[in-house]
TIMARBA-541076 format. One record per residue: y, z, x of N, C-alpha, C, O in turn; residue in one letter. Coordinates in nm, 4 decimals, always signed. Example, Ala and Ser with C-alpha at 12.3 -4.5 7.8 and 13.67 -1.06 7.14 Angstrom:
BEGIN
       npy       npz       npx      capy      capz      capx       cpy       cpz       cpx       opy       opz       opx  residuo
   -0.5690   +0.7800   +1.3190   -0.4500   +0.7800   +1.2300   -0.3300   +0.7800   +1.3200   -0.3319   +0.8465   +1.4236        A
   -0.2250   +0.7080   +1.2850   -0.1060   +0.7140   +1.3670   +0.0030   +0.7870   +1.2900   +0.1138   +0.8039   +1.3409        S
//
This chain:
BEGIN
       npy       npz       npx      capy      capz      capx       cpy       cpz       cpx       opy       opz       opx  residuo
   +1.1336   +1.1400   -0.2060   +1.0248   +1.1067   -0.1359   +0.8600   +1.1651   -0.2111   +0.8084   +1.2734   -0.2385        M
   +0.8192   +1.0006   -0.2218   +0.6558   +0.9536   -0.3172   +0.5073   +1.0353   -0.1791   +0.4801   +0.9890   -0.0684        I
   +0.4614   +1.1266   -0.2289   +0.3939   +1.2018   -0.1626   +0.2400   +1.1446   -0.2140   +0.2167   +1.1707   -0.3320        M
   +0.1036   +1.0503   -0.1215   +0.0812   +0.9688   -0.1659   -0.1062   +1.1014   -0.1221   -0.1333   +1.1113   -0.0024        T
   -0.1858   +1.1661   -0.2077   -0.3084   +1.2010   -0.1502   -0.3633   +1.1132   -0.1068   -0.3750   +0.9937   -0.1338        L
   -0.4193   +1.2177   +0.0074   -0.5310   +1.0917   +0.0532   -0.6265   +1.1864   +0.0894   -0.6218   +1.3093   +0.0834        I
   -0.7804   +1.0530   +0.1572   -0.8642   +1.1308   +0.0933   -0.9307   +1.0672   +0.3095   -0.8899   +0.9808   +0.3871        D
   -1.0487   +1.1789   +0.3164   -1.0985   +1.1832   +0.4332   -1.1082   +1.0645   +0.5124   -1.1174   +1.0766   +0.6345        T
   -1.1072   +0.9192   +0.4442   -1.1460   +0.7594   +0.4230   -0.9998   +0.7599   +0.5221   -0.9823   +0.7505   +0.6436        N
   -0.9350   +0.7709   +0.4399   -0.7598   +0.7261   +0.5051   -0.7857   +0.8314   +0.6551   -0.8139   +0.7766   +0.7617        V
   -0.7752   +0.9481   +0.6475   -0.6884   +1.0546   +0.7794   -0.8369   +0.9623   +0.8793   -0.7946   +0.9029   +0.9785        V
   -1.0171   +0.9493   +0.8530   -1.0604   +0.9388   +0.9705   -1.0113   +0.7372   +1.0021   -0.9949   +0.7141   +1.1218        L
   -0.9934   +0.6247   +0.9178   -0.9294   +0.5320   +0.9395   -0.7793   +0.5363   +1.0868   -0.7608   +0.4958   +1.2016        R
   -0.7142   +0.6073   +0.9875   -0.5880   +0.6349   +1.1182   -0.6446   +0.7480   +1.2319   -0.5603   +0.7864   +1.3129        Y
   -0.7265   +0.7813   +1.2386   -0.7663   +0.8353   +1.3349   -0.8346   +0.7679   +1.4558   -0.8054   +0.7738   +1.5752        L
   -0.9241   +0.7086   +1.3980   -1.0867   +0.6371   +1.5072   -1.0187   +0.5484   +1.5411   -1.0416   +0.5039   +1.6536        L
   -0.8368   +0.4455   +1.4087   -0.7992   +0.3410   +1.4992   -0.9272   +0.1996   +1.4749   -0.9363   +0.1093   +1.5580        N
   -1.0364   +0.2070   +1.3184   -1.1835   +0.1481   +1.3548   -1.2059   +0.0174   +1.3783   -1.2379   -0.0547   +1.4729        D
   -1.1655   +0.0037   +1.2042   -1.0813   -0.1153   +1.1688   -0.9463   -0.1375   +1.1590   -0.8967   -0.0807   +1.0617        I
   -0.8533   -0.2142   +1.2410   -0.7064   -0.2340   +1.2646   -0.6290   -0.2456   +1.0947   -0.5302   -0.1806   +1.0607        E
   -0.7016   -0.3412   +1.0098   -0.6290   -0.3625   +0.9132   -0.5922   -0.2277   +0.7945   -0.4947   -0.1864   +0.7316        E
   -0.7546   -0.1900   +0.8143   -0.6878   +0.0241   +0.7255   -0.6329   +0.0665   +0.8710   -0.5294   +0.1290   +0.8940        Q
   -0.6923   +0.0357   +0.9295   -0.5842   +0.1473   +1.0137   -0.4010   +0.1500   +1.0361   -0.3163   +0.2286   +1.0785        A
   -0.4058   +0.0425   +0.9912   -0.2266   +0.0318   +1.0189   -0.1696   +0.0370   +0.8673   -0.0514   +0.0503   +0.8353        D
   -0.2896   +0.0223   +0.7752   -0.2485   +0.0793   +0.6147   -0.2304   +0.2433   +0.5978   -0.1283   +0.2921   +0.5493        K
   -0.3615   +0.3348   +0.6519   -0.3419   +0.4152   +0.6215   -0.1751   +0.5082   +0.7226   -0.0869   +0.5765   +0.6709        A
   -0.1912   +0.4720   +0.8627   -0.1024   +0.4748   +0.9234   +0.0532   +0.4719   +0.8372   +0.1553   +0.5404   +0.8440        A
   +0.0146   +0.3681   +0.7645   +0.2102   +0.3556   +0.7187   +0.1969   +0.4538   +0.5938   +0.3106   +0.4939   +0.5687        D
   +0.1168   +0.5015   +0.5170   +0.0630   +0.6293   +0.4287   +0.1237   +0.7022   +0.4689   +0.2369   +0.7404   +0.4392        V
   +0.0056   +0.7519   +0.5955   +0.1111   +0.9065   +0.6123   +0.2024   +0.9213   +0.6774   +0.2762   +1.0110   +0.6367        I
   +0.2565   +0.8355   +0.8295   +0.3787   +0.7970   +0.7824   +0.5181   +0.7992   +0.7250   +0.6361   +0.8001   +0.7603        E
   +0.4451   +0.7998   +0.6227   +0.5702   +0.7252   +0.4660   +0.5945   +0.8822   +0.4437   +0.7081   +0.9292   +0.4376        N
   +0.4121   +1.0030   +0.4257   +0.4136   +1.0750   +0.3302   +0.3028   +1.1033   +0.2977   +0.2342   +1.0236   +0.2338        G
   +0.2679   +1.1984   +0.3265   +0.0490   +1.1950   +0.2635   +0.0601   +1.3798   +0.2437   +0.1485   +1.4642   +0.2582        A
   -0.0562   +1.3792   +0.2110   -0.1246   +1.5337   +0.1682   -0.2901   +1.5053   +0.1402   -0.3731   +1.4144   +0.1422        F
   -0.2801   +1.6079   +0.1207   -0.4126   +1.6222   +0.1456   -0.4741   +1.7337   +0.0687   -0.3802   +1.8029   +0.0295        T
   -0.6023   +1.7909   +0.0228   -0.6101   +1.8589   -0.0523   -0.7535   +1.9911   +0.0103   -0.8241   +1.8958   +0.0432        L
   -0.8106   +2.0711   +0.0349   -0.9309   +2.0911   +0.0898   -1.0639   +2.0877   -0.0357   -1.1791   +2.1308   -0.0357        A
   -0.9957   +2.0275   -0.1175   -1.0906   +1.9537   -0.2600   -1.1769   +1.8473   -0.1987   -1.2943   +1.8109   -0.1929        E
   -1.0179   +1.8068   -0.1424   -1.0482   +1.6111   -0.1032   -1.2098   +1.5960   -0.0227   -1.3196   +1.5453   -0.0454        I
   -1.1327   +1.6848   +0.0954   -1.1399   +1.6446   +0.2555   -1.3291   +1.7441   +0.2430   -1.4161   +1.7181   +0.3261        L
   -1.3431   +1.8041   +0.1769   -1.4746   +1.8819   +0.1908   -1.4625   +1.9617   +0.1588   -1.5428   +2.0063   +0.2407        G
   -1.4326   +2.0488   +0.1051   -1.4647   +2.1653   +0.0761   -1.5687   +2.2583   +0.0729   -1.5343   +2.3765   +0.0743        K
   -1.7191   +2.2260   +0.0680   -1.8071   +2.3086   +0.0878   -1.8506   +2.3717   +0.2231   -1.8908   +2.4825   +0.2587        E
   -1.8101   +2.1821   +0.3180   -1.8559   +2.2224   +0.4746   -1.7322   +2.2717   +0.5458   -1.7458   +2.2937   +0.6662        D
   -1.6368   +2.2887   +0.5018   -1.4581   +2.3847   +0.5555   -1.4955   +2.2269   +0.7339   -1.4863   +2.2584   +0.8526        R
   -1.5268   +2.1033   +0.6898   -1.4597   +2.0617   +0.8278   -1.3433   +1.9855   +0.7540   -1.2968   +1.8871   +0.8116        S
   -1.3077   +2.0111   +0.6689   -1.1405   +2.0178   +0.6263   -1.0691   +2.0140   +0.7023   -0.9901   +1.9223   +0.7250        W
   -1.0870   +2.1556   +0.7819   -0.9367   +2.2051   +0.8415   -0.9751   +2.1462   +0.9585   -0.8780   +2.1009   +1.0191        R
   -1.0855   +2.1286   +1.0164   -1.1367   +1.9618   +1.1372   -0.9670   +1.9136   +1.1448   -0.8621   +1.9382   +1.2042        L
   -1.0449   +1.7997   +1.0046   -0.9792   +1.6623   +0.9691   -0.7838   +1.6666   +0.9625   -0.7002   +1.5884   +1.0079        H
   -0.7710   +1.7938   +0.8857   -0.6267   +1.8445   +0.8367   -0.5852   +1.8847   +1.0245   -0.4687   +1.8519   +1.0470        V
   -0.6585   +1.9469   +1.1551   -0.6155   +1.9975   +1.2553   -0.5717   +1.8786   +1.3727   -0.5064   +1.8724   +1.4769        W
   -0.6343   +1.8093   +1.3038   -0.6730   +1.6294   +1.4057   -0.5886   +1.5480   +1.3756   -0.5712   +1.4479   +1.4450        L
   -0.5115   +1.5748   +1.2567   -0.4052   +1.4395   +1.1948   -0.3203   +1.5068   +1.2094   -0.2367   +1.4505   +1.2800        L
   -0.2907   +1.6034   +1.1810   -0.1392   +1.7182   +1.3042   -0.1530   +1.7078   +1.4819   -0.0561   +1.7024   +1.5577        E
   -0.2691   +1.7068   +1.5156   -0.2912   +1.5805   +1.7131   -0.2005   +1.4791   +1.6651   -0.0800   +1.4677   +1.6877        I
   -0.3015   +1.3845   +1.5734   -0.1991   +1.2769   +1.5846   -0.1082   +1.2243   +1.5721   -0.0732   +1.1252   +1.6362        V
   -0.0239   +1.3018   +1.4499   +0.1222   +1.2966   +1.3806   +0.1596   +1.3431   +1.5003   +0.2046   +1.2624   +1.5817        I
   +0.1501   +1.4599   +1.5289   +0.2310   +1.5160   +1.7170   +0.2888   +1.4222   +1.7409   +0.4106   +1.4082   +1.7302        A
   +0.1619   +1.2936   +1.7995   +0.1247   +1.2572   +1.9627   +0.2449   +1.0959   +1.9741   +0.3046   +1.0354   +2.0632        A
   +0.2274   +1.0855   +1.8299   +0.2874   +0.9392   +1.7761   +0.4318   +0.9696   +1.7781   +0.5065   +0.8744   +1.8004        R
   +0.4812   +1.0800   +1.7597   +0.6203   +1.0753   +1.7446   +0.6698   +1.0678   +1.8646   +0.7917   +1.0623   +1.8808        S
//
């Protein structure tokens, strides 16, 4: 399986589902194997922890 590195924008499109076309693409990427890094999500403000936590909840809820 190939894992895709994603950034905050992909996580937000997936969680918010506000732009349907982008949300669908984000869902495909995330559900088929994706990962992120603290440095990508915003290491300085530590908001990345919230993003990862929310993403885990959404993925679990959609499973």
